[in-house]
C-alpha positions as CSV (number, residue, x, y, z in Angstrom):
1,M,101.0,-65.7,-38.4
2,R,99.6,-65.8,-34.7
3,K,97.5,-62.3,-33.4
4,K,99.5,-60.3,-30.5
5,I,97.1,-59.1,-28.1
6,V,97.7,-57.1,-25.0
7,A,94.5,-57.6,-23.3
8,G,93.6,-55.3,-20.3
9,N,91.4,-56.7,-17.8
10,W,89.7,-53.9,-15.1
11,K,88.9,-56.5,-12.8
12,M,86.4,-54.5,-10.1
13,N,87.4,-51.7,-10.6
14,L,85.8,-48.0,-11.9
15,D,82.5,-46.5,-12.2
16,Y,80.9,-46.2,-15.3
17,N,82.1,-42.7,-16.0
18,E,85.8,-43.3,-15.6
19,G,85.3,-46.5,-17.1
20,L,84.1,-44.6,-20.5
21,G,87.0,-42.1,-19.6
22,L,89.5,-44.6,-19.4
23,F,88.5,-46.4,-22.5
24,S,88.5,-43.0,-24.5
25,E,91.7,-42.0,-23.4
26,I,93.2,-45.6,-24.4
27,I,91.4,-45.8,-28.1
28,N,92.6,-42.2,-29.1
29,M,95.8,-43.4,-27.9
30,F,96.1,-46.5,-29.8
31,K,94.9,-44.7,-33.1
32,D,98.0,-42.1,-32.7
33,E,100.7,-44.3,-31.8
34,A,100.2,-48.2,-32.4
35,T,101.8,-48.3,-35.8
36,G,101.7,-52.3,-36.2
37,K,98.7,-55.2,-36.4
38,Q,98.3,-55.7,-33.0
39,Q,95.1,-56.3,-31.5
40,A,93.9,-54.4,-27.9
41,V,91.1,-56.2,-25.8
42,I,89.5,-54.0,-22.9
43,C,88.0,-56.8,-20.5
44,S,85.4,-54.4,-18.5
45,P,83.2,-54.8,-15.4
46,F,79.4,-55.3,-16.7
47,I,78.2,-52.1,-16.7
48,Q,80.5,-50.6,-18.8
49,L,80.2,-53.4,-21.6
50,H,78.0,-52.1,-24.2
51,S,79.4,-48.0,-24.0
52,L,82.8,-49.4,-24.8
53,A,81.6,-51.5,-27.9
54,Q,80.1,-48.8,-29.2
55,L,83.1,-46.6,-28.5
56,A,85.1,-49.4,-30.5
57,K,83.4,-49.4,-33.3
58,G,85.4,-48.6,-36.2
59,Y,88.5,-49.4,-34.3
60,T,89.6,-53.0,-36.0
61,N,91.9,-53.5,-33.6
62,V,90.5,-52.3,-30.8
63,A,87.9,-55.0,-29.1
64,V,85.8,-55.1,-26.0
65,G,85.6,-58.3,-23.5
66,A,83.9,-59.1,-20.5
67,Q,86.0,-61.0,-17.5
68,N,83.4,-63.7,-17.1
69,A,79.9,-65.5,-18.4
70,H,78.2,-68.2,-16.7
71,Q,77.6,-72.3,-18.0
72,A,74.3,-72.4,-18.7
73,E,72.1,-70.7,-21.6
74,S,69.5,-69.0,-19.7
75,G,67.8,-69.8,-16.2
76,A,67.2,-68.9,-12.9
77,Y,70.7,-67.7,-11.9
78,T,69.9,-64.3,-9.9
79,G,73.0,-62.2,-10.4
80,E,75.0,-63.9,-13.3
81,I,75.0,-62.8,-16.6
82,S,75.0,-65.0,-19.6
83,A,77.4,-65.1,-22.8
84,K,74.4,-64.9,-24.7
85,M,73.9,-61.3,-23.2
86,I,77.7,-60.8,-23.1
87,K,77.5,-60.8,-27.2
88,S,74.5,-59.0,-27.5
89,V,75.7,-55.8,-26.2
90,G,79.1,-56.2,-28.7
91,A,81.2,-57.4,-27.2
92,E,83.8,-59.8,-28.6
93,Y,85.9,-61.4,-26.0
94,V,85.4,-63.4,-22.6
95,I,88.1,-64.4,-19.7
96,L,87.7,-67.9,-18.3
97,G,89.5,-69.6,-16.0
98,H,91.1,-66.3,-14.3
99,S,93.3,-67.7,-11.1
100,E,90.7,-65.2,-9.0
101,R,87.6,-67.1,-9.9
102,R,89.3,-70.5,-9.4
103,Q,90.4,-69.1,-6.0
104,Y,87.5,-67.0,-4.3
105,F,84.8,-69.1,-6.5
106,G,85.9,-72.3,-7.1
107,E,86.2,-72.6,-10.5
108,S,87.0,-76.1,-11.3
109,N,88.2,-77.3,-14.8
110,E,85.1,-79.1,-15.5
111,L,83.0,-76.1,-14.8
112,L,85.3,-74.2,-17.1
113,A,85.2,-76.5,-19.9
114,A,81.3,-75.9,-19.6
115,K,81.6,-72.0,-19.8
116,T,84.2,-72.6,-22.7
117,D,81.5,-74.3,-24.7
118,T,78.9,-71.9,-23.7
119,A,81.1,-69.3,-24.8
120,L,82.1,-70.7,-28.2
121,K,78.5,-71.2,-29.1
122,N,77.7,-67.8,-28.7
123,D,80.5,-66.7,-30.9
124,L,82.7,-65.3,-28.2
125,K,86.5,-65.9,-28.3
126,P,87.5,-67.1,-24.8
127,I,90.6,-65.9,-23.2
128,F,91.4,-69.2,-21.1
129,C,93.6,-68.8,-18.6
130,I,95.9,-71.4,-16.4
131,G,98.7,-71.1,-14.4
132,E,100.0,-72.5,-11.3
133,T,100.1,-71.4,-7.7
134,L,103.8,-70.5,-5.7
135,Q,103.3,-74.1,-3.7
136,E,102.7,-76.1,-6.6
137,R,105.9,-74.6,-8.4
138,E,107.5,-75.0,-5.4
139,A,106.8,-78.3,-5.4
140,E,107.6,-78.7,-9.2
141,E,104.2,-79.7,-10.3
142,H,104.0,-76.7,-12.5
143,F,104.1,-79.0,-15.9
144,N,101.6,-81.3,-14.8
145,I,99.4,-78.5,-13.5
146,I,99.2,-76.4,-16.5
147,K,98.7,-80.2,-18.4
148,S,95.3,-80.8,-16.5
149,Q,93.9,-77.6,-16.8
150,L,94.6,-77.5,-20.8
151,V,93.1,-81.3,-20.6
152,E,90.1,-81.1,-18.4
153,G,89.3,-77.1,-19.7
154,V,89.6,-77.2,-23.5
155,F,90.9,-80.6,-24.6
156,H,87.9,-81.7,-25.2
157,L,87.1,-79.0,-28.3
158,D,87.8,-80.0,-32.1
159,E,90.4,-78.2,-34.3
160,T,87.8,-75.9,-35.5
161,D,86.7,-74.7,-31.7
162,F,90.4,-74.4,-30.1
163,A,91.6,-72.4,-32.5
164,K,89.4,-69.8,-31.8
165,L,90.7,-69.3,-28.4
166,V,93.5,-67.1,-26.8
167,I,95.5,-69.3,-24.0
168,A,96.3,-66.8,-20.9
169,Y,99.6,-67.6,-18.8
170,E,99.4,-66.2,-15.0
171,P,101.1,-67.3,-12.5
172,V,99.4,-67.4,-9.9
173,W,102.2,-66.2,-7.4
174,A,103.5,-63.2,-9.8
175,I,99.6,-61.7,-10.1
176,G,99.3,-58.5,-7.8
177,T,102.4,-58.8,-6.4
178,G,104.6,-57.1,-7.9
179,V,107.0,-60.3,-8.8
180,T,106.9,-61.4,-12.3
181,A,108.3,-64.2,-13.8
182,S,111.2,-63.9,-15.1
183,S,111.7,-64.5,-19.4
184,D,113.2,-67.6,-19.5
185,Q,110.5,-68.7,-17.0
186,A,107.4,-67.3,-18.6
187,Q,109.3,-68.7,-22.2
188,E,109.6,-71.7,-20.3
189,I,106.2,-72.5,-19.6
190,H,104.7,-70.9,-23.0
191,A,106.7,-73.4,-24.9
192,F,105.6,-76.2,-23.0
193,I,102.0,-75.0,-23.7
194,R,103.0,-75.0,-27.0
195,I,104.1,-78.4,-27.6
196,E,100.8,-79.7,-25.6
197,I,99.0,-77.8,-28.0
198,A,100.8,-79.6,-31.1
199,A,100.6,-82.8,-29.3
200,K,97.1,-82.8,-28.9
201,Y,96.0,-80.6,-32.2
202,G,98.9,-80.3,-35.1
203,Q,102.1,-78.3,-35.3
204,E,99.7,-75.6,-37.4
205,I,97.1,-75.1,-34.7
206,A,99.8,-74.9,-32.1
207,A,102.2,-72.7,-34.3
208,N,99.2,-70.1,-34.4
209,T,97.9,-70.0,-31.0
210,T,98.0,-66.6,-29.3
211,I,99.4,-67.3,-26.0
212,L,99.3,-64.3,-23.2
213,Y,101.8,-63.8,-20.0
214,G,100.0,-62.1,-17.1
215,G,101.1,-61.5,-13.8
216,S,102.1,-58.1,-12.8
217,C,103.3,-57.1,-16.8
218,N,104.4,-53.7,-17.2
219,P,105.8,-51.2,-19.4
220,K,109.3,-51.6,-18.2
221,N,109.2,-55.9,-18.3
222,A,106.9,-56.0,-21.7
223,P,110.0,-55.5,-23.9
224,E,111.9,-58.2,-22.9
225,L,108.9,-60.2,-22.3
226,F,107.1,-60.3,-25.5
227,A,110.3,-60.6,-27.2
228,Q,110.3,-64.3,-26.3
229,P,109.7,-66.9,-29.3
230,D,106.5,-68.1,-27.6
231,I,104.9,-65.1,-26.1
232,D,102.4,-63.1,-28.1
233,G,101.1,-60.6,-25.7
234,G,100.2,-60.0,-22.1
235,L,96.3,-60.1,-20.0
236,I,97.5,-56.7,-17.9
237,G,96.0,-56.1,-14.6
238,G,96.8,-53.3,-13.0
239,A,98.5,-51.6,-15.5
240,S,95.5,-51.9,-17.8
241,L,94.0,-48.7,-15.4
242,K,96.4,-46.2,-16.7
243,S,96.3,-45.6,-20.3
244,R,99.9,-44.0,-20.5
245,D,101.0,-47.8,-19.1
246,F,98.9,-49.6,-21.2
247,I,99.5,-48.0,-24.4
248,D,103.5,-48.3,-23.9
249,I,102.7,-52.0,-22.9
250,V,101.2,-52.7,-26.5
251,K,103.5,-50.3,-28.1
252,V,106.0,-52.9,-27.6
253,F,104.5,-54.6,-30.8
254,N,105.4,-51.3,-32.8
């Protein structure tokens, strides 16, 4: 039975105290209202990771993650954070390949393959993001784009390491725009991803891989999206900055 995960990506929002306050609200509400076996993951800015990990101790279904990590183990990379550093403060997950990293920082599939290797070596669970732009979808290239991101980014892994990944499909045209892929559109891509994983690693690993939907997911559309057979949760942006909205999304799995 693959894990159901709702991951919040706070992006570059909230100062230190605001983040601690929001996370405390989320933990308390999760404890009171989440009745299933779903996992909540909050991916905060680096400055809050250690404190959030301390607050999450004792909650087996609440974890924290980073939003990025460098591909090198250590070295003269001023301003960067290594996977070892992230792991040392108690984080369990790391987002890799988010469309904003690909767009604004020029992260390639080759670079993300190296980041994935380093994250796994340091016992972090990558939430590996893939997705197409509006232009790529309109050109009917979305399946090719998705496949190339998988093949070049993570299909070099052996079965044991690949099984540690969470995949997040994020249609770039639906991130922060208020536009959401229809449940049918999202399911079509999620099913395609699972078919590609099965072709590479076999049916069992494909069936056990958690695939999240990211792209303007909110409490109103989450029930329909999460009801799809191949959608196992969400990578939540704006709605993760409001404890009520985030928990209402989590509760879809109750």
